[in-house]
DOKE-357923 format. One record per atom (N, C-alpha, C, O): x, y, z; residue in one letter. Coordinates in steps of 0.02 Angstrom, whole numbers, plus 50000, padded with zeros to 5 digits. Atoms other than C-alpha are relative to their C-alpha. Layout:
<sites>
XYZa...
</sites>
This chain:
<sites>
500495002350047x506514987850708x500354998149934x500715002149906x499705002250063x507054977750557x499464999949946x498884998349959x500465000150056x506264979250387x500014993249967x500544990149959x500045006350036x505654963750298x500255001049929x500305006649905x499784999650071x506274959650123x499475003349958x499625007149912x500574997150036x504554964450060x499995007650008x499895011249959x499994992849988x504644981650141x500595003449967x500535008949939x499404997450033x506414984450077x499875000449925x500055005449893x500165000050071x505814979749902x499555005949982x499685009449933x500474994550012x504364992149911x500375006750002x500315010849956x499634993749992x505485006249974x500525001049946x500625006649922x499494999650052x506845002249848x499705002149933x499985006349897x500334998250063x505645003249700x499785007450003x499885011049954x500214993049993x504925019749765x500595004749994x500575009649957x499424995650001x506635027349795x500345000249932x500525005549908x499695000150066x507365021549629x499585003849948x499855007249905x500444996350045x505845028449537x500105007550008x500165011149959x499904992849987x506065045449620x500695002249975x500755007449943x499314998150020x507955045649590x500075000449924x500355005249898x499964999950074x507815041049405x499645006049972x499895009449928x500394994350023x506465054149380x500375006650013x500435010749968x499684993749982x507405067949471x500665001049962x500815006649941x499384999450039x509065064349384x499835001949928x500165006349899x500184998450070x508205064749214x499785007349994x499955010649945x500234993050002x507385081549256x500575004950009x500585010249977x499414995749991x509025089149317x500385000549935x500605005949915x499635000050064x509865083949154x499635004049947x499945007849909x500404996250048x508435091049050x500045007550014x500175011449968x499974992949983x508405107649144x500695003049984x500735008849964x499324997550011x510295109249126x500215000149927x500645004049907x499745001050067x510455104148944x499535001649942x499755001949885x500484998650054x508865108148846x499675006650013x499395007750067x500314993449993x508235125848816x499264999250015x498914995149985x500705000249979x506555128948899x499545002549945x499675007649912x500524997950047x505035129848787x499495004350038x499245002350090x500494995649969x503885144448829x499505002249946x499565000449888x500494997350047x502415153348749x500355004449947x500135004749890x499634995550044x503665165548672x500564996549963x500674997749904x499415003450026x505175154248645x499844992749985x499614989250030x500195006850017x504935137748551x500434994650035x500244988850037x499565004749965x506365129548647x500324995149952x500204995349891x499645005050039x507445115348587x499574993749991x499194991950036x500335006550013x506755099448508x500564995349979x500884996349927x499475004850015x507955084848511x499684993549977x499304990450013x500285006150029x507505070448398x500394994050025x500994993550015x499695006249977x507855053648478x499914994449949x500374990649936x500155004850054x507015042948345x499575003749949x498965003549953x500374996250051x506535053848196x499515004950032x499675008050083x500534995849971x504925063448228x499564996050047x499084998750075x500425004449958x504215048648326x500135000950074x499675000350115x499824999649930x505145051348489x500455006150010x501025006249986x499674993549995x505665069048538x500085002050074x499655000550115x499894997049934x506405077448692x499965007549994x500205010449946x500034992749994x506035095348742x499935001650074x499874997150115x500044998049931x505945105248903x499395004550009x499375010249985x500624996349988x504205110848958x499865000050075x499914994850108x500174999549929x503725117149131x499245000150006x498915004549978x500725001049994x501975111349178x499765002150069x499964999050119x500254997849935x501065120749317x499374996250020x499124996950076x500605003949986x499575108949306x500174992750013x500724991150036x499915007249993x499365090249311x500084997049931x500385000249887x499965003550064x499225077849167x499785004549943x499235007249944x500134995850059x499305087449001x499815007250018x499455010549981x500124993049980x499255103949095x499335001250033x499175006950050x500664999049969x497525100849168x500095003050070x500515000750108x499974996849935x497245111949318x500475005950004x500505009150057x499534994349998x498545125049271x499635006650005x499935011650025x500394993849996x497155138049261x499625000950065x499275005950075x500364999649936x496475134449435x500305005650044x500885007550035x499724995049954x496645147649571x500514996450045x500474990450055x499455003049961x498175144849683x499784995450058x500084990250069x500245004149943x497195138049833x499744993349976x499924988150004x500275006250028x496265125149729x500564995749971x500544989649977x499435003750028x497885120349641x500394996550056x500604990850047x499655003149943x498725117149810x499614994050026x499904988850041x500425005549975x497265106449866x500014994149952x500134988449972x500075005550049x497085096349705x500664997149975x500694991349956x499375002450029x498905095049650x500544998650052x501064995850035x499515001649947x499815093849818x499694996050057x499914990450071x500285003249940x498725089449967x499654993449982x499804988250012x500375006150018x497555076949883x500474994449976x500404988750000x499555005450019x498955067249795x500414997250058x500524991150061x499615002549942x499975066149956x499574995550043x499804990250065x500465004049959x498465059550052x499874993349965x499924988049996x500145006250037x498035046849915x500614995549998x500554989450010x499395004050002x499845041149897x500154997050068x500394991350073x499925002749932x499935039150086x499554994150013x499774989150043x500475005649992x498395028050086x500224993949959x500174988249982x499775005650042x499085017549942x500614996850032x500674990650034x499415002749967x500755015650033x499804995950061x500064990450071x500255003749941x499855010450193x499704993349978x499814988150009x500335006050026x498824997950091x500514994649980x500444988849998x499545005250024x500314989350010x500444997350056x500674991650052x499635002649943x501244987950175x499574995250041x499834990450070x500445004149959x499714980350261x499744993749963x499664988449994x500295005650037x499034969050122x500544995149980x500884996049929x499475005050012x500184953950129x499844995249943x500254991249923x500205004650054x499204945049991x500225002649931x500164999049881x499794997350065x499884956449854x500624996449973x501104995350010x499435003350031x501054947749733x500545005149984x500425011149988x499434995650013x502754954849685x499875004949943x500075010749947x500154995650056x502144961849520x499535005750020x499635011449999x500464994849975x500714971149604x500375004950047x500255010950045x499604995749957x501914977749736x500435004849958x500475010749973x499594995950044x503064983949597x499565005549968x499775011349964x500454995250032x501584992349510x499805005550048x499845011450031x500214995049950x500945001049668x500605004550020x500525010550026x499414996149980x502715006349718x500225004849944x500455010349958x499844995650057x503015013449542x499525005949998x499735011649985x500504994649998x501405023449555x500175004950057x500165011050046x499844995749943x501895030049727x500645004049986x500655010049997x499374996550016x503675034249672x499915005549949x500165011049957x500134995050051x503095043249516x499585005850026x499725011650011x500434994849971x501745052549610x500405004550047x500335010750045x499604996049953x502955058049747x500515004349963x500655010049983x499514996250038x504245063549618x499695006449970x499995011749972x500344994050028x502995075249534x499765004750055x499785010850046x500204995849943x502335081549702x500625003950025x500575009850042x499374996849979x504145085349750x500145006149955x500305011549980x499894994550047x504335095949592x499525005850013x499725011650012x500494994749988x502735105449631x500175003950063x500075010050066x499824996749937x503325109149808x500635004249991x500645010050012x499364996650006x505115113949762x500025005249945x500285010749955x499954995650058x504895122049591x499345003649983x499355008349944x500654997150016x503035126249585x499734997549933x499214999949910x500195002950065x502915116149423x500384993549990x500844991950027x499705006550015x503395099449347x500345000449932x500065003149884x499645000150063x504705097249212x499794993949959x499874988249982x500185005250047x504045087049064x500475000549941x500695006049923x499504999650053x505165082248919x499964994749946x500324995349896x500045005350051x504665066748820x499355000649961x498835002249989x500594999550044x503465066548672x500044994449948x500564993649915x500025005450049x502935051948562x499445001649949x498895003449968x500504999150053x502045053748394x500144994749946x500624995349908x499925005550048x501855037848290x499565001249938x499184996949918x500344998450062x501145046548137x499254999850004x498924997449957x500734999849994x499375048948200x499704993650028x499124993750050x500255006249973x499195030848256x499995000450077x499524998150109x499934999349927x499775034948433x500395006450013x500935007549984x499684993749985x500215051948505x499895001550074x499345000850099x500064998349929x500575057248684x500045007550010x500215011249964x499824993349979x500635073548775x500734999850020x501054994650015x499314999949976x502315078948842x500004997450072x499604999650113x500005003349935x502765068348993x500714999250026x501195001449994x499355001149970x504195063549109x500054992950027x499584989050019x499905006849975x504905048049193x499514998250056x499304992450061x500495001249947x503745049849343x499324998149970x499004993449993x500635001650034x502235049949227x500034993049970x499544989349972x499915006650029x502935034649139x499954994650054x499664989350042x500045004849944x503115025649308x499284999150023x499064993450034x500705000449978x501325029849359x499604996149948x499214991649965x500375003350054x500645024449189x500164992649996x499714988449989x499785007050002x501665008349187x499704996150059x499454990550050x500295003249941x501085004249363x499254998749991x499014993450009x500725000950012x499265006949315x499864994549949x499414990549958x500095005350051x499424996049160x500124993250030x499744988550017x499855006449967x500224982149262x499424997950045x499224992050044x500565001749955x498804983049390x499384997849961x499034993149981x500585001850041x497464982449254x500094993049971x499644988849974x499865006650030x498284967549167x499974994650054x499694989250043x500015004949945x498534958649335x499294998750024x499134993050042x500695001149977x496714961349382x499614995649951x499194991749972x500335004450049x496144953149219x500244992850008x499854988150000x499735006849992x497294938349249x499704996650061x499574990650060x500295002749938x496594936049425x499274998049991x499044993550024x500725001150008x494784936349362x499844994649948x499264993549933x500145005350048x494994922449234x499614994450034x499804992150088x500385005549969x493684909249267x500404993649999x500744992049950x499635006349998x494414892949323x499614994549964x499004994449966x500325005550036x494074877549218x499844994450049x500264992350089x500215005449954x493084864249310x499824993949962x499634988849991x
</sites>
């Protein structure tokens, strides 16, 4: 069985997304003191107070949501459900030949980022987050990682692409 260029492209984006995320997390775990409830951890300024790196272990999902759930519910909502959804999305992008390259990139980025965080939950029981942006109250994020950035970027691309597709044609 040979893979088409399209399939190789999809798999390459997914694999590169996972690799970049995992390498960044390994470097953070090895080089930045962990922030805990007791220990403030290290804060490394990348661009003043606007862009900061730190090491935070997140047992929940986005912004720690779900970290207070009982273990069974956490497994269902943070492991099983994401794997099932990512599997359906992967199946969809392999089957839907009408998707353009940018949409394929977006979906593959979402899948790669999602799988990278699921991997962390399976292997470590938590996800390493380390990036924080604060643009003086104009824009502020929670603490995130490269996988989160991939998922968010993919979603933004899909939203923008959907608006471009829905433009009324001039007659």
